[in-house]
C-alpha positions in Angstrom: 12.0 -59.4 49.2 12.4 -59.4 45.4 14.6 -56.9 43.5 14.5 -56.9 39.7 17.3 -55.6 37.5 16.5 -54.4 34.0 19.6 -54.0 31.9 20.0 -52.2 28.5 20.5 -55.2 26.3 22.5 -58.4 27.1 24.3 -58.6 23.7 26.5 -55.7 24.9 29.5 -57.3 26.8 29.4 -54.4 29.2 26.4 -55.9 30.9 28.2 -59.2 31.5 30.4 -57.2 33.9 27.4 -55.4 35.4 25.7 -58.7 36.0 28.8 -60.0 37.8 28.2 -57.2 40.3 24.5 -58.0 40.5 25.3 -61.7 41.2 27.8 -60.7 43.9 25.0 -58.7 45.6 22.5 -61.6 45.1 24.9 -64.1 46.7 25.4 -61.7 49.7 21.7 -61.1 50.2 20.6 -64.8 49.8 21.0 -65.3 53.6 18.4 -62.6 54.1 15.8 -64.3 51.9 16.3 -61.7 49.2 15.6 -62.7 45.6 17.6 -60.7 43.0 16.3 -61.3 39.5 18.2 -60.3 36.3 16.0 -59.8 33.2 17.7 -60.9 29.9 16.6 -58.3 27.4 17.9 -59.2 23.9 17.6 -55.9 22.2 17.7 -52.2 23.2 14.2 -50.9 22.8 12.5 -48.2 24.8 9.1 -49.7 24.1 10.2 -53.0 25.7 11.4 -51.3 28.8 8.1 -49.4 29.2 6.3 -52.7 28.8 8.5 -54.4 31.4 8.0 -51.6 33.9 4.2 -51.8 33.4 4.3 -55.5 34.2 6.6 -55.2 37.2 4.3 -52.4 38.6 1.6 -55.0 39.0 3.8 -57.6 40.7 4.8 -58.2 44.2 8.3 -56.8 44.1 10.3 -54.6 46.5 12.5 -52.6 44.2 13.7 -52.1 40.6 17.1 -51.3 39.2 17.1 -50.2 35.6 19.4 -48.8 32.9 16.8 -46.5 31.2 17.2 -46.2 27.4 15.5 -42.8 27.3 15.6 -40.3 30.1 12.2 -38.8 29.1 10.1 -41.7 27.8 10.8 -43.7 30.9 9.8 -41.0 33.4 6.1 -41.9 33.6 6.6 -45.7 33.8 9.2 -45.2 36.6 7.0 -42.7 38.4 4.0 -45.0 38.3 6.1 -47.8 40.0 7.3 -45.4 42.6 3.8 -44.1 43.3 2.8 -47.7 43.8 5.4 -48.1 46.5 8.2 -49.7 44.4 11.5 -47.7 44.7 13.5 -47.4 41.6 17.3 -46.9 41.2 19.1 -46.3 37.9 22.6 -47.3 36.7 24.8 -46.5 33.7 22.1 -44.3 32.1 19.8 -42.0 34.1 16.3 -40.6 34.1 16.8 -37.6 36.5 13.4 -36.1 35.8 11.7 -39.1 37.3 11.1 -40.1 40.9 14.0 -42.6 41.0 15.8 -42.1 44.3 19.3 -43.2 43.4 21.6 -43.2 40.3 25.1 -44.7 40.0 27.2 -44.3 36.8 29.7 -42.3 35.0 29.5 -38.5 34.4 28.9 -39.2 30.7 29.5 -35.7 29.3 32.7 -35.2 31.3 33.9 -38.6 30.2 33.3 -37.6 26.6 35.2 -34.4 27.2 38.1 -36.4 28.7 38.2 -38.7 25.7 38.3 -35.7 23.4 41.1 -34.1 25.3 43.3 -37.2 25.4 42.7 -38.1 21.7 43.3 -34.5 20.7 46.7 -34.7 22.4 47.4 -38.1 20.8 46.8 -36.5 17.4 49.0 -33.4 18.3 46.0 -31.2 17.7 45.4 -32.0 14.0 43.9 -34.5 11.7 40.6 -36.2 10.7 38.4 -38.0 13.3 35.4 -40.2 12.8 32.8 -40.9 15.6 30.9 -44.1 16.1 28.1 -43.8 18.6 25.7 -46.5 19.9 22.5 -44.7 19.4 21.8 -41.0 18.5 18.6 -41.2 20.5 20.1 -42.5 23.7 20.8 -39.6 26.0 23.9 -41.1 27.6 25.6 -41.8 24.2 24.7 -38.2 23.1 26.3 -36.8 26.3 29.5 -38.6 25.5 29.4 -37.5 21.8 28.7 -33.9 22.6 31.2 -33.7 25.3 33.9 -35.0 22.9 32.8 -32.6 20.2 32.9 -29.6 22.6 36.5 -30.2 23.6 37.7 -30.9 20.0 36.1 -27.6 18.7 37.4 -25.5 21.6 40.9 -27.0 22.2 41.8 -28.5 18.9 40.4 -26.4 16.0 42.7 -28.1 13.5 41.0 -31.5 14.1 38.1 -32.1 11.8 35.2 -34.5 12.6 34.6 -35.9 9.2 31.8 -38.4 9.9 29.5 -39.6 12.6 27.6 -42.9 12.5 25.7 -45.2 14.9 26.4 -48.9 15.3 23.6 -49.8 17.7 26.3 -51.2 20.2 27.1 -54.0 17.8 30.8 -54.6 17.0 29.9 -56.0 13.6 28.3 -52.7 12.6 31.4 -50.8 13.9 33.5 -53.1 11.7 31.5 -52.4 8.6 31.5 -48.6 9.3 35.2 -48.3 9.6 35.9 -50.7 6.7 33.7 -48.6 4.4 35.2 -45.4 5.5 38.8 -46.6 5.1 38.0 -47.8 1.6 36.9 -44.3 0.6 40.6 -43.3 0.8 39.8 -40.2 2.9 42.5 -40.1 5.5 41.4 -41.1 9.0 43.7 -40.1 11.9 41.4 -41.0 14.8 38.3 -42.9 15.7 36.1 -42.2 18.8 33.6 -44.8 19.9 31.1 -43.6 22.5 29.6 -47.0 23.5 29.6 -50.7 22.6 31.6 -52.5 20.0 34.9 -50.6 19.8 36.8 -53.8 19.0 34.9 -54.0 15.7 36.6 -50.8 14.7 40.0 -52.0 16.1 39.7 -55.2 14.1 39.5 -53.3 10.8 42.3 -51.0 11.7 44.5 -54.0 12.5 43.5 -55.9 9.3 44.4 -52.9 7.2 47.7 -52.4 9.0 46.9 -48.9 9.9 47.3 -49.2 13.7 50.4 -47.0 13.6 48.4 -44.2 11.9 44.9 -44.3 13.4 44.4 -43.6 17.1 41.3 -45.1 18.7 39.6 -43.9 21.9 36.7 -45.8 23.5 35.1 -46.9 26.8 35.1 -50.0 29.0 37.5 -52.8 29.8 35.8 -55.8 28.2 38.2 -58.7 27.2 38.2 -57.9 23.5 39.0 -54.2 24.1 41.7 -55.1 26.6 43.4 -57.3 24.0 43.4 -54.6 21.4 44.9 -52.1 23.9 47.5 -54.7 24.7 48.4 -55.0 21.0 48.6 -51.2 20.6 45.6 -50.9 18.3 43.3 -49.2 20.7 45.2 -46.3 22.3 43.0 -45.6 25.3 39.8 -46.8 27.0 37.9 -45.1 29.8 36.4 -47.4 32.4 33.2 -47.0 34.4 33.4 -49.9 36.9 30.3 -51.9 35.7 30.8 -54.4 38.6 30.4 -51.6 41.1 27.4 -50.2 39.3 25.5 -53.5 39.4 26.5 -54.3 43.0 25.9 -50.8 44.5 22.6 -50.3 42.8 21.2 -53.6 44.2 22.6 -53.0 47.7 21.3 -49.5 47.8 17.8 -50.7 47.0 18.1 -53.3 49.6 19.2 -50.9 52.3 16.5 -48.5 51.4 13.7 -51.1 51.5 14.9 -53.1 54.5 16.1 -50.3 56.8 14.9 -47.1 55.1 18.6 -46.2 54.7 18.8 -43.4 52.2 22.0 -43.1 50.2 24.3 -40.3 51.1 24.1 -38.8 47.6 21.3 -39.0 45.1 23.9 -39.5 42.4 27.0 -41.5 42.8 29.5 -40.8 40.0 32.1 -43.5 39.1 35.6 -42.3 38.9 36.9 -42.7 35.3 39.9 -45.1 35.0 42.0 -44.5 31.9 43.8 -47.5 30.4 46.7 -47.2 28.0 49.0 -50.0 26.9 51.6 -49.2 29.5 49.3 -49.2 32.5 46.8 -51.8 31.3 47.7 -54.6 33.8 47.6 -52.2 36.7 44.2 -50.8 35.8 42.6 -54.2 35.0 44.0 -55.8 38.2 42.4 -53.2 40.4 38.7 -53.9 39.9 37.8 -55.6 36.6 
């Protein structure tokens, strides 16, 4: 049996933690003669994922686990694999209109709403906020962005969202975005990062000595983010247990192929863990 995992793009440190879960599943399944293969995709491109699925469809594989970059453009390639007898599971991002049989990940819109509510409270309901998103054309990032905006507009009408930019999940781009914005001398009270590279924004805030005046909300517990939470530069980060996403997706595919075990739920939502400076050690010792 051969199971292939197709991540988003390996330059995002989030996927290092996903891969740790995949490797744990691989080690567990080795005794059953199961090969679990991780594809190292360097850049996040929908066209590349379509090409990969088309190639995998023609190979002798038992299942595919994929983080789909676009919920609509990946529907047909996923469906063709399923129609050819290759079950597909998704993680982190989803393609619910496809024939994928299982998804594990965060409820992305609700997590965006949660970030908006907490950051709004941090700012006492007033101030200027900038948004950095990974990609405007990635559905999951948009869900987090729109969830955040919905809460800010409804619950905190005195908070203004003064700019929105994408950083393509690169911390270096987040760094340049925030540096340029700070240099305009327009007051920034909060920054919300929907996806990768939040420590780039934090690095600028720390360098400019503004950590006492700019609140930062973001996602995931990668080492660089944890360090900035510890130093009080990032105020909060919401986790999505990438290890569990990688492990559970592979093991669910295996159970389905080997024993026709269908998951109890088509969608398994990850509970959001919220890390602040004061509970950081407790949160990170639990599962990351």
